[in-house]
Wavefront OBJ file of the C-alpha trace (Angstrom):
o trace
v -25.205 -14.250 -5.343
v -27.745 -12.115 -5.041
v -26.845 -8.401 -5.202
v -26.221 -6.347 -2.007
v -27.012 -2.709 -1.425
v -23.045 -1.913 -0.402
v -20.402 -1.899 -3.069
v -17.885 -2.847 -0.505
v -19.727 -5.862 0.344
v -19.987 -7.071 -3.050
v -16.481 -6.462 -3.408
v -15.535 -8.782 -0.605
v -17.804 -11.661 -1.073
v -19.751 -11.241 -4.148
v -23.425 -11.203 -2.689
v -25.829 -13.528 -0.804
v -25.652 -17.196 -1.886
v -28.223 -19.361 -2.269
v -27.795 -20.897 0.963
v -28.671 -20.641 4.778
v -27.238 -17.356 5.943
v -27.191 -15.826 9.176
v -27.339 -11.961 9.852
v -25.817 -11.706 13.420
v -25.265 -8.836 15.786
v -25.660 -7.312 19.181
v -29.170 -5.982 20.213
v -29.390 -2.735 18.530
v -26.649 -3.216 16.344
v -29.291 -2.711 13.365
v -30.111 -6.380 11.933
v -33.611 -5.601 11.255
v -32.813 -2.463 9.294
v -30.293 -4.274 7.484
v -32.224 -6.746 6.440
v -35.172 -4.370 5.181
v -32.433 -2.736 3.385
v -31.381 -5.871 1.621
v -34.940 -6.759 0.805
v -35.909 -3.306 -0.503
v -32.526 -3.540 -2.725
v -33.474 -6.636 -4.057
v -37.240 -6.061 -4.797
v -36.191 -2.620 -6.467
v -33.855 -4.753 -8.818
v -37.148 -7.031 -9.752
v -35.908 -9.870 -7.438
v -39.121 -10.738 -5.461
v -38.652 -11.428 -1.621
v -40.486 -12.595 1.264
v -40.309 -11.458 4.542
v -41.192 -13.305 7.802
v -41.676 -10.961 10.735
v -42.244 -13.303 13.930
v -42.252 -9.936 16.261
v -44.181 -7.422 14.577
v -47.049 -6.764 12.141
v -47.035 -6.429 8.302
v -48.518 -2.983 8.652
v -45.646 -1.686 11.356
v -43.163 -3.699 8.914
v -44.155 -1.698 5.743
v -44.454 1.556 7.705
v -40.694 0.888 8.515
v -39.633 0.013 4.974
v -41.213 3.335 4.092
v -39.182 5.330 6.701
v -36.077 3.630 5.567
v -36.441 4.909 2.355
v -35.667 8.399 3.590
v -33.975 7.776 6.830
v -36.761 8.494 8.963
v -37.654 6.095 11.681
v -41.486 6.396 12.365
v -41.168 4.409 15.590
v -38.184 6.219 16.992
v -38.716 7.804 20.626
v -38.458 11.302 18.980
v -40.659 10.622 15.985
v -43.409 9.131 18.241
v -43.368 12.583 20.373
v -44.492 14.968 17.752
v -46.387 14.612 14.632
v -44.708 14.661 11.122
v -44.208 17.805 9.484
v -45.771 18.425 6.254
v -42.875 17.448 4.141
v -42.089 14.533 6.368
v -45.807 13.451 5.856
v -45.610 13.528 1.992
v -42.442 12.079 1.724
v -43.761 9.124 4.070
v -46.776 8.546 2.044
v -45.006 8.644 -1.036
v -42.106 6.220 0.356
v -45.208 3.939 1.567
v -46.739 3.749 -1.940
v -43.366 3.001 -3.519
v -42.886 0.234 -0.894
v -46.249 -1.454 -1.622
v -45.668 -1.790 -5.417
v -42.201 -3.573 -4.721
v -42.319 -7.772 -4.825
v -41.713 -7.675 -1.115
v -44.046 -10.270 0.672
v -44.282 -9.755 4.079
v -45.659 -12.258 6.294
v -46.366 -12.103 10.206
v -49.214 -14.979 10.758
v -46.784 -18.137 10.612
v -44.569 -19.116 13.510
v -43.482 -22.648 12.957
v -40.740 -23.794 10.951
v -42.948 -26.182 9.050
v -45.498 -23.306 8.115
v -42.464 -21.093 7.051
v -41.075 -23.560 4.792
v -44.579 -24.778 3.096
v -45.185 -20.806 2.855
v -41.955 -20.236 1.420
v -42.267 -23.098 -1.454
v -46.020 -21.801 -2.125
v -44.469 -18.137 -2.658
v -41.294 -19.633 -4.784
v -44.284 -21.285 -7.111
v -46.484 -18.348 -7.232
v -43.947 -15.348 -6.906
v -40.824 -16.639 -8.243
v -39.225 -15.353 -4.476
v -35.198 -15.217 -4.737
v -34.608 -14.742 -1.000
v -36.694 -15.447 2.183
v -35.690 -13.346 5.161
v -36.913 -14.313 8.790
v -36.627 -12.141 11.953
v -35.660 -13.852 14.184
v -34.359 -17.126 14.963
v -35.143 -17.583 18.400
v -38.701 -16.921 17.534
v -39.284 -19.899 15.118
v -41.368 -22.560 16.815
v -41.996 -26.532 15.868
v -45.017 -28.120 15.218
v -44.044 -30.960 17.102
v -43.645 -30.677 21.180
v -40.046 -30.296 21.040
v -38.876 -29.657 24.671
v -35.269 -30.466 24.269
v -33.303 -27.198 22.639
v -30.771 -29.170 21.192
v -33.517 -31.036 19.128
v -35.305 -28.432 18.447
v -32.527 -26.482 16.979
v -31.245 -29.418 15.003
v -34.694 -29.697 13.412
v -35.198 -25.949 12.755
v -31.651 -25.460 11.312
v -31.890 -28.528 9.197
v -35.357 -27.610 7.864
v -33.970 -24.308 6.822
v -30.726 -25.271 5.354
v -32.850 -28.048 3.245
v -35.141 -25.419 2.127
v -32.263 -22.927 0.611
v -30.890 -26.239 -1.372
v -34.402 -27.561 -2.365
v -35.699 -24.385 -3.617
v -32.533 -22.855 -4.691
v -33.025 -19.517 -2.899
v -31.491 -17.777 -0.217
v -32.559 -18.194 3.297
v -31.296 -15.589 5.687
v -32.233 -15.608 9.375
v -31.484 -12.977 12.187
v -29.623 -14.042 15.143
v -28.475 -12.071 18.166
v -25.083 -12.813 19.514
v -25.064 -15.024 22.848
v -25.194 -12.756 25.998
v -22.032 -13.369 27.270
v -20.581 -11.382 24.286
v -23.057 -8.543 24.109
v -20.448 -5.950 25.373
v -19.429 -3.623 22.769
v -15.772 -3.660 23.555
v -14.253 -5.696 20.808
v -15.657 -7.019 17.287
v -17.865 -9.932 17.115
v -16.886 -13.030 15.455
v -18.487 -16.403 14.666
v -17.805 -18.049 18.159
v -20.150 -15.342 19.366
v -23.133 -16.703 17.860
v -22.171 -20.531 18.824
v -24.890 -20.323 21.404
v -27.359 -21.050 18.488
v -25.658 -24.602 18.193
v -26.541 -26.299 14.704
v -27.960 -23.442 12.913
v -24.435 -21.801 12.634
v -22.602 -25.137 11.740
v -25.397 -25.642 8.769
v -25.211 -21.709 7.818
v -22.859 -21.336 4.811
v -22.621 -17.689 5.193
v -22.583 -15.358 7.924
v -22.866 -11.418 8.207
v -21.799 -9.981 11.511
v -22.766 -6.375 12.383
v -20.584 -4.316 14.679
v -21.825 -0.900 16.390
v -18.223 0.782 16.102
v -19.361 3.941 17.591
v -22.490 6.305 17.452
v -21.370 8.503 14.647
v -20.668 5.677 12.359
v -22.890 3.426 10.409
v -23.189 -0.410 11.143
v -21.378 -2.340 8.500
v -21.517 -5.920 7.556
v -18.547 -8.013 7.360
l 1 2 3 4 5 6 7 8 9 10 11 12 13 14 15 16 17 18 19 20 21 22 23 24 25 26 27 28 29 30 31 32 33 34 35 36 37 38 39 40 41 42 43 44 45 46 47 48 49 50 51 52 53 54 55 56 57 58 59 60 61 62 63 64 65 66 67 68 69 70 71 72 73 74 75 76 77 78 79 80 81 82 83 84 85 86 87 88 89 90 91 92 93 94 95 96 97 98 99 100 101 102 103 104 105 106 107 108 109 110 111 112 113 114 115 116 117 118 119 120 121 122 123 124 125 126 127 128 129 130 131 132 133 134 135 136 137 138 139 140 141 142 143 144 145 146 147 148 149 150 151 152 153 154 155 156 157 158 159 160 161 162 163 164 165 166 167 168 169 170 171 172 173 174 175 176 177 178 179 180 181 182 183 184 185 186 187 188 189 190 191 192 193 194 195 196 197 198 199 200 201 202 203 204 205 206 207 208 209 210 211 212 213 214 215 216 217 218 219 220 221
C-alpha cells in the first residue's frame, strides 16, 4: 500500500491500499489535519495526490498545509487574534513556497460524484495521481435528481469504489461518525459509521480517529 507518515500505522496495516478507504472520526478529532498530513507525506515522496475540498477553498487549504508543516494553525482562534511574529511569518512563507512545489493538486470547484470521477481520471492521465482524498462524504452531490438518500448513497459509494478499482488508485473519503456516537466516553468502532450505509459496506479500509485526551495527539487505528 501507499506509505503513511506514522511508523506504527505502517507496522499495523502496511499502508493505504488502492481501494476505497474511509477516514472517520468525531467532530474536531483531526480528520482533515490527518488527511493533509497523508497528502503531504505522499507528495514529499514523489507520489502525486489530488485533494477535493468541498467545504473550503484552494487558497485556505494551501495555507493550512503550510501551517501544518511547522505545527501552526493559521485559522486557530488565537492565531487570528494577533499578527504573526516575524519568525512565524518567515516560517509560514517558506512552508507555503515548499507546499506549492509539491505534487498536491487541490480542487474546490467540483461537487458531484460524476465530476469527481471524471476529474480523477484526467488527473491520473495527466499527473499520474496515486491517491485522491475527498473532504467530506456528506457534501458529495449527484448530477441526477436523487431525493432518496439510500439511492444517493448507493450511487456515490459505488462510483467511488469503482473509481479506485478502475484507476488503481487509493480513494480516501472523510466521514463523520453518526451523531448518536459523538460522545467521547469510548473508542469508536465500525458500527459508529454505519449511518453512512453503503459506503461503509463498500469500503475495504477504515481509519478511525480517537480523540483520547487534550494532551495526546490523535492516532489512526
